[in-house]
N, C-alpha and C positions, 0 to 999 in steps of 0.2 A: 666201377668207373674210377680212373685215377685222376688225381688233381693235375698231373702234368698235361693230360689231354685237355682238361678244362682250361688250363692256363693258355694253351695254344689257341683255344677258341676265343678266349676273352681278351687277349692282348690286342690292343688296337681297335677293340669293338666296344660299343656302349650297349649293354644289355639290361638297362634299367627297366624294371617293372615295379611300379610303386616306388618305395623308398630305397630299394637295393636290387642287386641282380637276382635273376631267377635262380641261378645256381646257388648263390649264397643262401637264399631263402629256403631252398628245398634240398640242400646238400645231403642231409641225413636220409631223406627218402630216396634220393638217387642212389646212394651207396647201398641201401638195403635192397632196392628193386633190381639193381643190376647184378645181383649175385648170380642169377641164372643166365643173364644175357650180356654180361660184361664185355666179352670179346666182340660181339656183334655191334654193340653200342659204341664201344671205343673206336672200332674201325670206321663207323659212320661219322663219328665226330672228327677223327683225324682227316678223313677225306674232306669234310666241310671246312676244317681249319686251314686248308691249303689256300683259301681265299677269305679275306676279311668279310664279315657279315654285317649287314645293317642291323639297327636295333630291332626292327620289325621281324627281319629274317631270323635273327638269333632267338627272339622270343618264340616264334613259330616252331623253330627246330626243337627247342627244349620242351615246349608243350607237347609236340608230336611224340618225342621220346617218352615222356611220362604217360601219354595216352596208351602207347604200345605196351609199356611196362606194366601199367596198372591193369590192362586187359589180357595179360598173359601172352602177349605176342599175337593175339588174334586181331582180325580186322573187325572192329566193333560196328554194330548197327548205328545209324545216325542218332537215335535217342540216347543210346549208351555213351556215344562219343560226346554229345552235347553235355550230358550229366557230368562226365569226367572232367571236361574242360572247365565247366563252371566250378567244380570243386577245386581244381587246380588254381583258378583265379581267386577263389575265396581264400584258399590257404596262403597263397602268395601275399594277398592283402593283409592277412593276419601276421605273417612271419617276417615281412620285410623290415629291415632295420629302421628304427626311428631316425628321422633326419638329425644330423649332427648339430647340436645346439651349443654354440659358444656361450661364454659367460655373458648374460644380458646386462643392460645398464642398471646400475645400482640406484638410479634416481626415479624409478617408477615407470620408465619407458617400456613400450611394447618390445618384446624380444624377437629379434630376427634370427632365422635359422639358415643353415646351409642345405641346399638341395640342388639337384641337377647340375652339379659342378660349380655352383655359384656360392661363394662365401660372402657374408655381409660385407659391404664395401661402400666407399664414398662414390657418389654418382659424379662422373667427370665427362665432359666439362660441367661446371656448376650450372644447374638449370636456371634459365631466365624466364620470369613470369611478369609480363606487363612492366618491363623495365626494372624488375626487382630480381636481384641475384640471391637465390635462397639455397644454401647447401643442403644436400639430401643424402641419406644413406639408403641403399637398397639391399633387400634380402627377402627371404620367403617367410610367410606367416601362415598359421592354420586359420582358414577363413572363419572357423567357428569362434575364434577369439575376437573377431571384428563385429562391432555393433553399428548399425546404420545411424547416420547423422540426422537428428530430428529437425535441424534448421536448414536442411537441404532445400535450395530454392526450387528445385523441380517439383517437390511435393508440398510446398508450403500451403497451398490452397486446401489440399486434402487434410493436412494436419490441423489447419484452422477449423475445418468442418468437423473433424473428429472432436476437437476441443469444445466446440459449441454444443455438440450433441451429448458429450460425456462429461463436460466440465473438468477435464483434465487432459494432459498430453498422452498420446499413446505410449504404452510401455515398449520395451525392446522387441518382444514377439509381435505385438500389434503393428509396430512400425515395419517390420519385415513383411507381415501379411499385407499391409497397405501397398507397399511397393510391388509385391508379387501379385496384386490384384485380387487377393483372397479376403479382403476386409469389406464388410457390407456397409457401403456409404451410398446415399441416394445419388450423389453426383458421379459415382463410378459405375455407371451402368454398362460401360464398354468392358468386354472381357479382355483381360490382360492389358490394361491401359498403358503400361510402360514397356510392353513387348518383351517381357522377361523370358518367356518360353523359347523364342527364337534365339535370343542371346545365350540362354542356357545350353541349347544344342550345340552352338558354336564353341562354347567353353568346354563342353564335354569332349569335343573333337580335338581341340588344339590348346586348351587352357586359356587363362586370362592373358592376353597379349600386351595390352597397355597397362602398366602398373598403376593401381589406385594410389593416391597420395593421402597419407594419414598423418595425424599429429604425432608428437613424440610419444603420447600415451596410447595411440592406436585408433583415434576417432577418424573415420574417412571423410576428408573434405572434398574429394573428387573420386568417383568410381563407385558410388552407391549402387547403381544398377548392376554393375559387374559383380559386386559382392552379393547382391540379392540373387542374381542369376546363378552364381556358383553355389550358393546355399540351396537353391532350387534343385540343382543336380544331386546334391547330397540327400535330399528328402523325397524327391519324386520317384515314381516307379519308372522302369524302362531303361535305366542307365547301368552300365557294367561296373564292376569293381575298379577297373582301370580308369574309366571315365570319372568315377567319383573321386579317385585319388588325384586325378589331374585337376579337378575343380577344387579340391580341399586345400591344396598348397598353392598359394598365389604369391607372385612377386609384388612387393610394394615399395614405394619410396616414402621413407619416414623423414619428416621435417625435424629439425633440431629443437631441443627444449628452448622455450622462450620465443618461438616464432609468434609474431603478433597477429591479431585478427585482421589488421590491414594487409599484412603479407599473405594470409590465407585468402582474403578477398581478391587479391591480385592473382593468385593461383587460379581461383574459380573463374574469374573474368577471362583470364588468358586462355583457359582450356575450353570455355564454353561460348565466348563471344568472338574471339579471333578465329577466322576461318582457316581450315586446313587446305582448302582448294583441292580437295580430293573429290573427283567426280565419280559417283557410283555407277557401276555397270548398268546399262539398260537391260530390261528384261529379255530382250532378244539375244543379247550377248550371253546372259546367264543361261538361258535355255539351250543355246548352242553347246555350251560346255557340258551341261547335264546330259543332253541327248547324245553327245559324242562319247561320253564316258559309258553310258548305257549300251550304246551300239558296239563299242569296243569289247566290253565284257561279254556281250551276247555272241559276238563273232568268235570268241575263244571257246565257246561251248562245243563239245564234240558229242555226237549221239543225240538222243531224244531230248527235245526242249519242252519241259513240262511247265505247268502253271506255277507249281511250287518253286521251281528253279527261277522262273521269271520274277516272281515276287522276291526271292532272295537277292537277285541282282539289283532290283529296284531299292531294296532296303540298304544294300551296300553302297549304292550310288547316293542315296539320300544321306547316309552317314558321312560320306566323303565331303559333301557340300553343306552339311549341317542344315538340311531341310527335311521336310516330311516326305514320306513315300507318296502321299497324295499329290505333292507338288511335282514329283518326278512324273507321275501319270499325266498331270496337267500339261507339263512341258512337252511330253511326248506327243500328246494330241495336238497341241498348238503348233509344234514344229511340223507335224505331218500335214496339216492344212496349209501352213505357210509355204512349205515346199511345193505342194500341189498348186497353190495360187501362183507361185513364181513360174513353175513349169508351163502352166496354161498361158501366161502372158508372154513368155519367151517363144512359145510355139506360134503366137500371134504376130511375132516379129519385133517385140520390144527388146531393148538392150538388157542384157543380163544384169549389169550393174544397176540399171534403173529399177528393175523389178525387185532387186535385193533391198535397195534403199526404201522403196515403197513398203515392202513387207516388214521392214524394221520399224518404219513410222507407225504402222497400224497393227503391230504384232499383238497387242491386247485384244484386237477384234477377233483373232483366231481362237480365243477363249469364248467370246460372246457367240460365235457362230454355232457353238454346241449347246446353246440354251434350249430349254424345254424338257418335258418329260420324255421318257423312253417311248418310242412309237410316234412322237410328235416333233422330234428334233429336225432342224433344217439340215444338219449333216446327213441324216438318214435319207432325206429326199435327194440331196446332192449326189450321194453315192449311187442312186438309181437313175438319175436324170442328168445327163451331161449338158443338155441344152439349158436347163435351169441353172446348173453350176456356172455356165458361161455368163448368164444374166447377172447372177449374184457377184461373181468375180469382177465383171466389168464395172458394175455399180460401186463396188468396194474400191476399185482403183481410181475411178474418175469422178464419182458423184457424192458418195456418202461422206459425212464429216463427223460422225459420232459413233462410238461403240454401242451406244444405246439403240441406235437404229438397227445395227446388226443383230442385237439381242431380240428385237421384235420381229425379225424376218420370218421366224418359224410360224408365227401367227398369220403373217401375210400370205405365205404359200399355202396355208391350210384353208384360206378363205377365197372362194372362186372370184368374187368381185374385186377383192383387194389385190389378188394376183394379176388380174387384168390391168389394173392401174399400174402395178409394178412393171409389167411388160411394156406399157406405154411410156413409162419413165425411161426404160432401157432404150427404147427406140429414139428418144429425144437426146440421150446422153451425149452423142457425138456432136450435136449441133447447138444444143441449148441446155447446158449443165444446170444453171439456176432453176429453170422450169422443171428439169428432170428431178432435182432434189426436192422441189415443192411437191411433185407428184408422189415421190417415195414417202414423204411425210403424210400425204393424203392417204396413201395405201395403208400405212401403219395405223392411222387414226380410224379408218374404216374397219380394219381387222380387229382393233381393240374394242370398238363398239359392238361388233358381232361375235366377240370371243365367247366360246361355249362356257368358259369358266365364269365370265361375267353374267351370262344368261342364267346359269345354274344358281349363282349367288343371288340374283334378283328373285328367282322363283322361290328359293328357300326363304328369303325375306318376306315374300308375299304369303307363303304358308303361315309364317309366324304372325303376320299382321292380321290375316283372316281369322286365325284362332283367337287372337287377342280381342278383335272387334266382336267376334261372336260370343265371347264369354263375358263381355263388359255388361254391367248392370246399369240401370238408369242413374243410380246413385253415383257410380263412377264418373259418368259424364257431367253430373251436376257439380262435381268438385273441380272441373277443369276451368282454367282461366278464360275469360271472355275473348280476349284477343287470340288465344290459341284455338278456340272453337271456330272463330270467324276464318282463320287461316285454313283450318281443317276443312271447313265447308267449301272454301274456294278451291282447294287442291283436289278434294274428292270429286267435285263437280266436273273438273277438267279430266280427271282420271277415268270417271265413268264414261265420258265421251270417247276416250281412247279405247276403253273396254268394248263399247258397242261397235266401234269400227273394226276391232280385231275379230269380234264374233261374226260380223257380217262377212269379212274376208274369208272366214272358214265355213261359210254357208249356214251359220246358225243365227236365228232371229234373236235380237236382244230382248231382255226382260223388259216388259212395259212398266213404267214407273208413274206414280200419280203426279 
């Protein structure tokens, strides 16, 4: 392969993978491997060079060439291909040129490096923070050189708790574990309390977008979550070499030496108190984007559509939006029921725009509608019973006011008496919505009281109680507090009356007692 051909390919194209181009990183291997295939490869490259390539297209092209060359021109099986691609990515990660590092400050400041075409430079216009103009220099740093700020207001309660329990401040590693939710503190019962994993997936996909602000020496005053999430990408499983490289090198704004604590406080206040007035997308909007991407990818499939291929598409869509595959599945199900809900009401004569607005308002309910164990789900009943589906959809449109009510409907339709009350609520919906809502809640309460799970739980408790009472010795009772014995006597007397009534209803004579 000649350099002239590669030059034709690279001029006007960015083919950065890691810290340098794929060709630069693997030049020797390309030269060696193309000994037998040089003419074919050069011809392919010259044809591709006729049009500029995007970064992604160029990377895919060179990777494909290496796969073909390494497998002797054969069409490798999927496992072999995946192994070769992984090895290429690993080698690129090892061989890419180290980012160009200009002479760092001689006064102990953190060194900024050049990467992705950005040389360290002054931030213009000069940033304003809470009426303070503070000159900044921007450039890239290795996130491994950054240590989290222990006085970060976001975690001050957790740091104080750690100090009270351990009589010292957390060290650097413990501070990172604290922010990543991996430190065992009683108050941190919530998994991933600072939502680092979701942020890490976003950073793996597109890097750190808003630069953290660090002191001249490199202590982050803003952006501790972003830094912790980037480090999560480097240490956790499931991220590619390219994603790790994207998370490792992050752009920061470095404050000048001598910046005062008051000025840093102004930065923190400005970035965390002053609103950005950015309105997050509603879940319905997010779901539409995810489902549209999935359906487009699926429409491009030719031939047999297998489960493995479906899972692959879902993984690719999840990676594109920095979400989990489970969320893709959830959005697909929710959108399916949302669209079915809209179609039903449009067929009844409602305006299309009106049904869309209603579906948007209650979109989360289309997750709750799938509640219950397999074989007991409301959605399974609705698939088999169009009349019941109409009842549920009408109530969802005009009567229900909570997703919690939708979540309980699978119990209602499984209970004959509760279902009758629900049907009565549906009959009243057109004329008396408040009364209909009251009856829906009545049906839910009735179903909950008759729930098989609740019944089984009570029976299991009774088995335990009978065993405990039966094994108790007179000495055990003698040690019980007097007030407890009196309460027990009162409760058991009432319970025995209920037991007698239950036995009679089953045709069994109660045991005679003295």
